[in-house]
One Martini backbone bead per residue (centre of mass of N, CA, C, O) as a GRO file, in nm:
protein
  187
    1MET     BB    1   1.713   0.595  -0.612
    2ARG     BB    2   1.761   0.305  -0.510
    3ARG     BB    3   1.892   0.393  -0.246
    4MET     BB    4   1.649   0.545  -0.135
    5PHE     BB    5   1.456   0.307  -0.140
    6ALA     BB    6   1.619   0.113   0.040
    7THR     BB    7   1.626   0.295   0.286
    8ALA     BB    8   1.321   0.326   0.334
    9LEU     BB    9   1.255   0.025   0.356
   10SER     BB   10   1.440  -0.032   0.596
   11VAL     BB   11   1.298   0.154   0.795
   12PHE     BB   12   1.024   0.015   0.792
   13ILE     BB   13   1.123  -0.268   0.882
   14MET     BB   14   1.268  -0.183   1.142
   15ALA     BB   15   1.023  -0.060   1.281
   16SER     BB   16   0.863  -0.325   1.289
   17ALA     BB   17   1.067  -0.484   1.462
   18VAL     BB   18   1.050  -0.304   1.713
   19VAL     BB   19   0.752  -0.346   1.768
   20THR     BB   20   0.767  -0.651   1.799
   21LEU     BB   21   0.964  -0.662   2.040
   22ALA     BB   22   0.768  -0.493   2.228
   23GLN     BB   23   0.505  -0.706   2.188
   24SER     BB   24   0.677  -0.977   2.170
   25GLY     BB   25   0.806  -1.290   2.286
   26THR     BB   26   0.821  -1.394   1.959
   27PRO     BB   27   1.028  -1.310   1.751
   28PRO     BB   28   1.168  -1.297   1.480
   29THR     BB   29   1.474  -1.464   1.343
   30LEU     BB   30   1.437  -1.331   1.055
   31ALA     BB   31   1.491  -1.175   0.773
   32THR     BB   32   1.335  -0.980   0.508
   33ASP     BB   33   1.346  -0.961   0.162
   34VAL     BB   34   1.292  -0.678  -0.071
   35THR     BB   35   1.372  -0.638  -0.381
   36ALA     BB   36   1.406  -0.452  -0.658
   37ALA     BB   37   1.369  -0.694  -0.851
   38GLU     BB   38   1.095  -0.786  -0.737
   39ILE     BB   39   0.940  -0.528  -0.783
   40GLN     BB   40   0.987  -0.513  -1.093
   41ALA     BB   41   0.858  -0.788  -1.161
   42VAL     BB   42   0.573  -0.714  -1.064
   43ILE     BB   43   0.529  -0.469  -1.239
   44LYS     BB   44   0.573  -0.605  -1.514
   45ALA     BB   45   0.343  -0.819  -1.484
   46ALA     BB   46   0.102  -0.610  -1.414
   47GLY     BB   47   0.153  -0.283  -1.492
   48SER     BB   48  -0.106  -0.237  -1.294
   49GLY     BB   49  -0.184  -0.161  -0.976
   50ASP     BB   50  -0.229  -0.393  -0.699
   51GLN     BB   51   0.065  -0.563  -0.560
   52GLU     BB   52   0.162  -0.812  -0.385
   53VAL     BB   53   0.468  -0.939  -0.274
   54LYS     BB   54   0.463  -0.959   0.055
   55ILE     BB   55   0.384  -1.155   0.358
   56ILE     BB   56   0.467  -1.100   0.700
   57ASP     BB   57   0.541  -1.260   0.994
   58MET     BB   58   0.569  -1.060   1.311
   59GLY     BB   59   0.377  -1.221   1.515
   60ARG     BB   60   0.134  -0.998   1.611
   61TYR     BB   61   0.177  -0.936   1.299
   62ASN     BB   62   0.147  -0.823   0.979
   63LEU     BB   63   0.342  -0.757   0.663
   64GLY     BB   64   0.296  -0.566   0.384
   65ILE     BB   65   0.430  -0.573   0.043
   66ALA     BB   66   0.377  -0.334  -0.211
   67VAL     BB   67   0.283  -0.252  -0.555
   68LEU     BB   68   0.214   0.051  -0.743
   69ARG     BB   69   0.033   0.149  -1.049
   70GLN     BB   70  -0.048   0.459  -1.198
   71ASN     BB   71  -0.198   0.596  -1.454
   72ALA     BB   72  -0.299   0.822  -1.642
   73ARG     BB   73  -0.504   1.111  -1.532
   74LYS     BB   74  -0.765   1.316  -1.537
   75ALA     BB   75  -0.939   1.551  -1.417
   76GLY     BB   76  -1.250   1.516  -1.257
   77ALA     BB   77  -1.547   1.543  -1.109
   78ALA     BB   78  -1.502   1.257  -0.996
   79ILE     BB   79  -1.372   1.120  -0.691
   80THR     BB   80  -1.229   0.830  -0.618
   81GLY     BB   81  -1.228   0.591  -0.340
   82LEU     BB   82  -1.064   0.432  -0.053
   83ASN     BB   83  -1.077   0.189   0.213
   84HIS     BB   84  -0.919   0.041   0.506
   85THR     BB   85  -1.031  -0.101   0.804
   86LYS     BB   86  -0.739  -0.269   0.908
   87VAL     BB   87  -0.524  -0.112   0.716
   88THR     BB   88  -0.231   0.038   0.688
   89GLU     BB   89  -0.052   0.289   0.489
   90VAL     BB   90   0.276   0.318   0.328
   91TYR     BB   91   0.397   0.550   0.108
   92TYR     BB   92   0.651   0.513  -0.156
   93ILE     BB   93   0.769   0.715  -0.392
   94ILE     BB   94   0.952   0.617  -0.697
   95SER     BB   95   0.761   0.741  -0.934
   96GLY     BB   96   0.644   1.018  -1.025
   97SER     BB   97   0.305   1.173  -1.016
   98GLY     BB   98   0.037   1.322  -0.803
   99THR     BB   99  -0.300   1.371  -0.695
  100LEU     BB  100  -0.377   1.342  -0.359
  101VAL     BB  101  -0.655   1.215  -0.172
  102THR     BB  102  -0.779   1.274   0.172
  103GLY     BB  103  -1.032   1.240   0.335
  104GLY     BB  104  -1.341   1.328   0.450
  105GLU     BB  105  -1.610   1.340   0.234
  106VAL     BB  106  -1.843   1.075   0.150
  107GLY     BB  107  -2.006   0.870  -0.103
  108ASP     BB  108  -2.127   0.589  -0.222
  109VAL     BB  109  -2.089   0.340  -0.042
  110LYS     BB  110  -1.892   0.030  -0.118
  111PRO     BB  111  -1.835  -0.274  -0.053
  112MET     BB  112  -1.620  -0.513  -0.084
  113ALA     BB  113  -1.589  -0.815  -0.168
  114ALA     BB  114  -1.482  -1.081   0.024
  115ASP     BB  115  -1.363  -1.239  -0.255
  116ASN     BB  116  -1.176  -1.029  -0.321
  117GLN     BB  117  -0.841  -1.007  -0.371
  118LEU     BB  118  -0.796  -0.743  -0.219
  119VAL     BB  119  -0.915  -0.860   0.046
  120THR     BB  120  -0.765  -1.148   0.077
  121THR     BB  121  -0.443  -1.028  -0.011
  122VAL     BB  122  -0.392  -0.697   0.016
  123VAL     BB  123  -0.617  -0.503   0.228
  124GLY     BB  124  -0.873  -0.601   0.303
  125PRO     BB  125  -1.123  -0.457   0.421
  126SER     BB  126  -1.332  -0.253   0.196
  127ASN     BB  127  -1.409   0.072   0.037
  128ASN     BB  128  -1.605   0.247  -0.186
  129ALA     BB  129  -1.602   0.593  -0.318
  130VAL     BB  130  -1.711   0.939  -0.319
  131PHE     BB  131  -1.599   1.245  -0.321
  132ARG     BB  132  -1.712   1.551  -0.177
  133LYS     BB  133  -1.476   1.638   0.058
  134PRO     BB  134  -1.169   1.675   0.085
  135ALA     BB  135  -0.917   1.728   0.326
  136GLN     BB  136  -0.682   1.643   0.117
  137VAL     BB  137  -0.460   1.815  -0.126
  138ARG     BB  138  -0.179   1.668  -0.309
  139THR     BB  139   0.141   1.657  -0.429
  140VAL     BB  140   0.321   1.371  -0.535
  141SER     BB  141   0.663   1.237  -0.528
  142ALA     BB  142   0.955   1.135  -0.553
  143GLY     BB  143   1.031   1.047  -0.202
  144ASP     BB  144   0.765   1.033  -0.085
  145VAL     BB  145   0.565   1.010   0.222
  146VAL     BB  146   0.260   0.826   0.312
  147VAL     BB  147   0.015   0.812   0.574
  148ILE     BB  148  -0.262   0.570   0.591
  149PRO     BB  149  -0.501   0.514   0.783
  150ALA     BB  150  -0.726   0.329   0.888
  151GLY     BB  151  -1.031   0.442   0.718
  152VAL     BB  152  -0.898   0.624   0.505
  153TYR     BB  153  -0.963   0.798   0.243
  154HIS     BB  154  -0.837   0.734  -0.103
  155GLY     BB  155  -0.703   0.915  -0.399
  156TRP     BB  156  -0.697   1.014  -0.747
  157ARG     BB  157  -0.718   1.304  -0.942
  158GLU     BB  158  -0.415   1.325  -1.073
  159ILE     BB  159  -0.204   1.199  -1.360
  160PRO     BB  160   0.019   1.284  -1.589
  161ASP     BB  161   0.157   0.977  -1.621
  162HIS     BB  162   0.269   0.854  -1.334
  163VAL     BB  163   0.256   0.626  -1.041
  164GLU     BB  164   0.500   0.483  -0.818
  165TYR     BB  165   0.459   0.247  -0.536
  166VAL     BB  166   0.522   0.164  -0.210
  167SER     BB  167   0.353  -0.057   0.024
  168VAL     BB  168   0.321  -0.049   0.371
  169ARG     BB  169   0.134  -0.309   0.576
  170PRO     BB  170   0.002  -0.303   0.863
  171ASP     BB  171  -0.144  -0.610   1.037
  172PRO     BB  172  -0.288  -0.652   1.345
  173GLU     BB  173  -0.533  -0.873   1.252
  174LYS     BB  174  -0.454  -1.075   1.028
  175VAL     BB  175  -0.603  -1.051   0.723
  176LEU     BB  176  -0.349  -1.139   0.597
  177PRO     BB  177  -0.149  -1.378   0.430
  178ALA     BB  178   0.085  -1.536   0.561
  179GLY     BB  179   0.352  -1.604   0.325
  180TYR     BB  180   0.307  -1.443   0.091
  181ILE     BB  181   0.386  -1.479  -0.266
  182ASN     BB  182   0.424  -1.372  -0.554
  183PRO     BB  183   0.394  -1.561  -0.838
  184THR     BB  184   0.626  -1.425  -1.001
  185LEU     BB  185   0.853  -1.525  -0.780
  186LYS     BB  186   0.806  -1.855  -0.835
  187LYS     BB  187   0.950  -1.895  -1.131
   0.00000   0.00000   0.00000
């Protein structure tokens, strides 16, 4: 499992480096590691939710690496979701499973406050909403990868036990703070 996670993360980071080389005259000169130990330390400290691990300056864009853990929830009448207007997310499910909904029709849209930590440090400008009619509903589990383009609403309908995943976030407009390192890792 750790080997599969490390391989997938390496592919994401290498793909970002190739894009940077193709777009920028001054590519980064060093690699950045995000170790399994760092990811587990952030998960342990946070318990659940969305936690940025590191945000890397890739030249013409930033790249965020985050870890998320969602705990069990039963399917309910209303499915809430959110979108990030400037940042794409690539989820790599590392453990557990759940029913993920994406795209489609939403209502009751409410922008997140500009000073909310999720906006300033984790995902950039975002909106919360309630799904009226999701475009996609599917179960995801360990080993799956999901790409959620900027602006696409996404949320969880049901999680039997938990779902834990790494999110790789290309940030072409540099709305996330380059050089950020989760405070847990600075101890």
